[in-house]
C-alpha positions in Angstrom: 0.0 0.0 0.0 1.5 3.3 -1.0 2.1 6.0 1.6 -0.4 8.8 1.6 0.8 12.1 0.1 1.3 14.9 2.7 -1.0 17.9 2.2 -0.7 21.0 4.4 -3.4 23.7 4.6 -2.4 27.2 5.6 -5.7 28.6 6.8 -6.8 32.1 7.8 -9.8 34.1 8.8 -11.5 33.7 5.5 -12.3 30.1 6.3 -14.0 30.9 9.6 -15.8 34.0 8.2 -18.3 31.8 6.4 -19.2 30.3 9.8 -20.0 33.8 11.0 -16.8 34.9 12.7 -15.7 38.4 11.9 -12.3 39.2 10.4 -10.6 42.5 11.2 -8.7 43.1 8.0 -11.9 43.6 5.9 -13.1 46.5 8.1 -10.4 49.1 8.0 -8.5 47.4 10.8 -11.4 47.4 13.1 -12.4 44.2 14.8 -15.9 44.2 16.3 -15.6 48.0 16.5 -12.2 48.0 18.2 -8.8 49.1 16.9 -6.8 45.9 17.1 -3.9 47.8 18.7 -6.2 48.5 21.6 -7.1 44.9 22.2 -4.5 42.6 20.7 -1.0 43.9 21.8 1.1 43.6 25.0 0.8 47.3 25.4 -3.0 47.1 25.3 -2.8 44.4 28.0 -0.7 46.6 30.3 -2.8 49.7 29.6 -6.3 48.3 29.9 -6.4 44.6 30.8 -10.2 44.8 31.5 -10.9 45.9 27.9 -8.7 43.2 26.5 -10.3 40.5 28.6 -13.8 41.6 27.7 -12.9 41.6 24.1 -11.7 38.0 24.2 -14.7 37.0 26.4 -16.9 38.3 23.6 -15.0 36.3 21.0 -15.2 33.2 23.2 -19.0 33.5 23.6 -19.4 34.1 19.8 -17.3 31.0 19.0 -19.7 28.9 21.1 -22.6 30.0 18.8 -21.1 29.1 15.4 -20.4 25.8 13.7 -17.7 24.5 11.2 -18.7 25.1 7.6 -18.2 22.9 4.5 -14.7 24.1 3.9 -13.6 22.9 7.4 -15.4 19.7 6.8 -13.9 18.9 3.4 -10.4 19.6 4.8 -11.1 17.0 7.6 -12.6 14.5 5.1 -9.5 14.6 3.0 -7.7 12.7 5.8 -9.1 9.5 4.3 -7.0 10.0 1.2 -4.1 12.2 2.4 -1.9 12.8 5.4 -3.4 16.2 6.2 -1.9 18.9 8.3 -3.6 22.2 9.1 -1.5 25.2 10.1 -4.0 27.9 11.0 -3.7 31.6 11.9 -7.2 31.3 13.4 -7.7 31.1 17.2 -11.0 29.2 16.9 -11.5 25.5 17.2 -13.6 25.0 14.0 -11.0 22.8 12.3 -11.0 20.4 15.3 -14.7 20.4 15.6 -15.0 19.5 11.9 -12.8 16.5 12.5 -9.2 17.5 11.6 -6.8 15.7 13.8 -3.5 17.5 13.0 -4.0 21.2 13.7 -1.2 23.6 14.6 -2.3 27.0 15.8 0.2 29.7 15.1 -1.6 32.5 16.9 -3.0 30.6 19.9 -6.5 29.4 20.9 -9.5 31.2 22.3 -10.5 28.3 24.5 -7.1 28.3 26.3 -5.5 30.7 28.7 -2.1 30.9 30.4 -0.3 32.8 33.1 1.0 36.1 31.9 4.5 35.1 32.8 4.5 31.6 31.4 4.2 30.5 27.8 3.9 26.8 28.7 1.3 26.8 31.5 -1.6 26.5 29.2 -5.1 25.7 30.6 -8.3 24.9 28.8 -10.9 27.7 29.5 -14.4 27.9 28.0 -16.0 30.7 30.2 -15.3 34.3 30.7 -11.8 35.3 31.9 -11.6 38.2 34.3 -9.1 40.1 36.5 -8.6 38.0 39.6 -8.6 34.7 37.7 -5.1 33.7 38.7 -2.8 30.7 39.2 -2.5 29.2 42.7 0.6 31.5 43.0 -1.5 34.6 42.2 -0.3 35.2 38.7 -3.0 36.7 36.5 -4.2 34.6 33.6 -4.4 36.0 30.1 -5.7 34.8 26.7 -3.5 32.1 25.1 -3.3 34.2 22.0 -0.3 35.6 20.2 -0.7 39.4 20.1 0.8 41.8 17.6 4.4 42.3 18.6 4.9 38.9 20.2 6.8 36.0 18.9 5.2 32.9 17.3 6.4 29.9 19.3 5.1 27.3 16.8 6.8 28.9 13.8 9.7 26.5 13.5 7.3 23.5 13.7 5.2 25.1 11.0 8.2 25.6 8.7 9.1 22.0 9.1 5.6 20.8 8.2 5.5 22.9 5.0 9.0 21.9 3.9 8.0 18.3 4.0 4.6 18.6 2.3 3.8 17.2 -1.1 1.0 19.7 -1.7 0.4 23.1 -0.1 -3.0 24.9 0.1 -3.4 28.5 1.2 -7.0 29.2 2.1 -8.8 32.2 3.6 -5.7 34.3 4.3 -4.4 37.4 2.5 -0.8 36.4 3.4 -0.2 39.8 4.9 0.6 38.9 8.5 4.3 37.9 9.0 5.9 35.7 9.9 3.1 33.4 8.9 2.9 35.0 5.4 6.4 33.6 4.6 5.4 30.0 5.2 4.5 29.3 1.6 8.1 30.1 0.6 9.3 27.0 2.4 7.4 24.6 0.2 9.4 22.2 -2.0 10.2 23.5 -5.4 8.1 20.8 -7.1 5.2 20.9 -4.7 2.0 22.3 -6.2 0.6 25.3 -4.3 -3.1 26.1 -4.4 -4.4 29.5 -3.4 -8.1 29.8 -2.5 -9.2 33.4 -2.1 -12.0 35.5 -3.6 -9.6 38.3 -4.2 -6.2 36.8 -4.8 -3.3 39.1 -4.9 -1.3 36.7 -7.0 -1.5 35.3 -10.5 -1.2 31.7 -11.6 2.4 30.8 -12.6 4.6 27.7 -12.5 3.2 25.4 -9.8 0.9 28.0 -8.3 -2.8 27.4 -9.0 -5.5 29.8 -8.0 -9.2 29.4 -7.2 -10.7 32.9 -6.9 -13.5 31.7 -4.7 -14.8 31.8 -1.2 -13.4 29.0 1.0 -16.5 26.8 0.8 -16.7 26.9 -3.0 -13.0 26.7 -3.5 -12.7 23.6 -1.3 -15.4 21.8 -3.3 -13.4 22.5 -6.5 -10.1 21.6 -5.0 -11.3 18.4 -3.6 -12.3 17.2 -7.1 -8.9 18.2 -8.4 -7.0 16.4 -5.6 -9.0 13.2 -5.8 -8.7 13.1 -9.6 -4.9 13.4 -9.4 
């Protein structure tokens, strides 16, 4: 029996948008009415932790009310034919809920928190997080989310996954946020790269193939191509 080909999906906010989760880059940098610099930076946390906590409490509540869409589900279904890895910039759990088993979160996860002084002390957390929620040693807990200006701990692992993939799919991301935006450049020279985006900023060339579609429609089309090949 031949070994399954390795396919990696680099997913962004456009995948979850069709489930009803807001993206901030489509609205002049505003995310649910907030300047992202006021709610998603270490400086914001030091200046107004109550605002930051309430912002992520709202995101957490919203995430409980949405479901994976067909794009998430097709990605998960492809595990029957491929060795599928998902590297996502999203902090939601929709890939996991759809059934994907190999998901690497570059920017953290909404349903997890950690001590503000410890990257590794991650705790699952599904309810509101407020000031006064601390470790047993009295250290305030914060969202387990990578804010603008912070390092991306899982970047080295993501690079390794992309470098060993036979097929790379970029879906629902404008590839504007670094360092994640550079991941595509680590693909093997002969690996086909598929970009699914309704407004792609790139043109087809060489081994780059483009589906100028929303994530759900693009995944239907890509599934047919992948299974035919």
